[in-house]
Steps between C-alpha positions, in 0.01 A plus 500: 500500500838637603700677231843351441817703536762580239806306623726757329337817634824579686672552165277796407603852599228765554365670193576850379180702463405646163766301312439468130469166328807376317368455148819384327802285573348248735557128488209259465514168685235259377381296796226310318361513149235291338211596278264577787721642777819706488702640789797730439712696747644831382822617668678829431832631626393838640857600590671549834464132589122502462308246295134574433250226420172471317292234331304403192241231575225337295275306737306184415173694529606729212599801714824681428704693757813698428714730710822639361799501736501797736667594828161605637404152620846430640826372363770241565877537516575236235343354190470155659335640812243682285414174324479310831282769655250481216503118492407516870229753414350251254507228767327736742209525258529140378126442486483738201731275294495147360702220657729522195596857593557409865716201404712720275525768771628236744754377245626852433524579871722194536708612203545857623569406862747230400687750284530732800663229714796438270 
């Protein structure tokens, strides 16, 4: 099975090694939230035109994964690009999520890309 590609990979700049997590002052974008599955994107303004991203995810199987925003895994040059990058990341690993999450990701991609056009 071939792994899909993040369609917004071009928006991510290379990471900065040994960067600390941003523990405060990040914005949380709720992508999907029901009683069994929750997907949130965390975006922090790291200064100098750099927006770090992270996530807080509760999977259907009961697992929980969290990563606070950090420049270590890369960054984007705008808030919207950081959100788009991570929405693409979710699509890349779509098999780990319910169809409800993927539908909401597709809707948000449309919303964020439409905003960028006008």
